[in-house]
Steps between C-alpha positions, in 0.01 A plus 500: 500500500472695178837672450339829393347547845848565640523823301326832539295658219675744268565837660498396868768346722585352837718700740667346803807503723739793484327656198174520693686641802636776276153567366360533852777749577405714198131488592567609857745771389231652279222463756701644792574818306131545411400445863756763608305754293173417675361251248280227647467144373199402293412171330263456207379171343712311250199492267232761437196557281598558138352851504769618743750460214272580206585707194316797651742496794793517259712216637632173351345385172232233538693251286787510752284418804458162668119470494272240657144468635350450844193284571267794438642558153691819587820561306798520733865580428831454676622851570745627235555832674457613861390860449138438388457256791630756749277767343195276540592418857565864591172615347319240710669535839627858500208672328442731799866584563583870476877458554744326266526122526840331467502126439759245390470144377687192386383213283512333162356619168418286197516590129417232242713613210649267239769754409709429805846611384637334810247669731306321769123475489483514879705761679517635855438872546522739792356848480346799667202722427429852628129565464330834554794734434528672162801717586839512334644418842315166485654436158844574642445272799411213272798549267737535794352188659596305189858625535526426871335161465749395232793633701374301798531176304867572430470631144713806433504545124156584362300789356138603550372648175196730530247586233169690487209358303321837504776650287435244225122515542504881477678496166272222371200706606617810316593290194139374489577129545213274604540257790563192284774673299655633820515149646670361190744790496572451869589138434742590219670784685530298820679231296718770335359389162554833324404385148173335599403813694585724203295288261201507732510880531529541126204266441270706724617830346676664796678824407879503481523723810315256726651201328847627587397582860359156560783311333758708681378365834710192427810722532398688812691312768780603733537758776251763617643725226322281241169567677560875505594499133183306411291760677620773268365328190136449598191717530241249624394582858473132597853425382638819657347406837663158472841657444448741790406209723818311408714804578333537841543126561872521439532788747329291769708192417818701550396550863533125551856511367456211255487693175801312360270205446247707303462552124209599278341348191204675338468211255424256783141381469358209700280225356270560798252766392388592851805722557416872499819685595857405574618150418838358591712191449820384669769329297826331596783303339438144391119522481329595176172612653410742779560363850252749648230718344205714592322830458200714576148369435253767609198352319532130578314495831199670341433170316431354843294791632758721673623827348852550633856540364765233553857413417694176545779269394585132483838331518558166325671284761614229256674753275667676793627163620638430153664844485669447837634167378630633169662800668656266756346686794531288812164441665521422874367154573374372834744301712507140391329234705689299759471123480493293820537122481319284751459136590230324697717526811570877490183624327366687806834674560541603136138618484560720804806652329306556177214674682744729678665596174163560332395724786812704429401545137706223339358267236564144614436171321507176696613189317498141616842339485486224245631169622822391332462224249 
C-alpha cells in the first residue's frame, strides 16, 4: 500500500478514543443548553449550490471554498459557514411563520485556505439561530446563550466582546465612503492595521475629522463606559442609534447576571458582510482566535425570499476542546468498558453476564481467552 494513503490531507485529522469522547461531551454540553432555551434541532446539507455562499450574500470568499460540479454541471460547495444555509432553509420551510423560530445545529464546515497558521480546514461547529425577532431582547438572549453554553462546557475564564457594525457604517456613510473603500477599511480596522487604514483614508481624501473618528474605532474597546463616551463624539443618526442599541443591550444583559463576561469593541468588524447590527466574539486563554462568534443579520433571509430579522451564533467545538485542554479543565468521560473473558466452555454463561451488565448501562467487551502457547 502506498504509504501516503495512511495520512490525512493537510488541514484535517482523525479523532478517536478519549479525545473523541471529550469532543462528544463538549458537543452535548453546547446542544443541551440551546435546547433548554427552546431551540430545536435542524440539519442542512454538507454541500449546497454555490449561490448560497456567493459574493452577494457576503460570506466566505470564493477562493476559499471547496468547489465541485454535479452531473448537471451545477457548481456546488462544501459549506464554509452555517448561517447562509440556515437562512436558506428557514426561508423555505418557515416562510409562513408569524412567530419567531429558534433552531440549533451541529456539523462540520470546510474552508480551503492555504494560509493555515495551524488552523484546521475542517472544523465542527454548534450554533443557534433566532429568526423573526428584531428586538434587543433577542440580541441579549443570543449573547447570554454564548456565555451559558461556554460555562456549560466547563470553561470559566473567557470574555464575550460585542461590537456594532452600524456604528462604523454610519460614520463611513457621513464621511462619503463608497462601498468598496468601506470594505477595504473594514478589513484594515478589523485587523488593527492602523497605518494601512490611515493611508487608505488619505488616498480617498477623507477630512481629518472623519479620518480621526474612523481610526479611533481601533481604540474603542473596554467597558460600557467606552460605548457611552463614543456616543458623545458623533452626530450621524445611524451611528447614534447603534450606540443607543448597545446601551440598551447592556441593560438587558445585566438582568441575566452575566455582565462580568461582557466587554465592548467598536473596532470589531466581521469578514462576513451580511451582519447588520451587533456582532460578538468570545475569546479565552490559550486560543488565538474566537471560540464562538455571531451577530445580527436582518437582511440575509431576503436573498432567499423572506423579509425577516435574525440573530445567531456559532461555537467552534475544536477550539473549545483545545482551550479546555490547555487550561487543564477536567472533562468528565464515560465509565470505561468492562472486559469479560470467555472460553468455548463458558461462553453462554459469560454472554448472559455481559447482556445483564449492558442492560444496566455498562459498556462490556467480550474477549476470547487465547490458548497458552
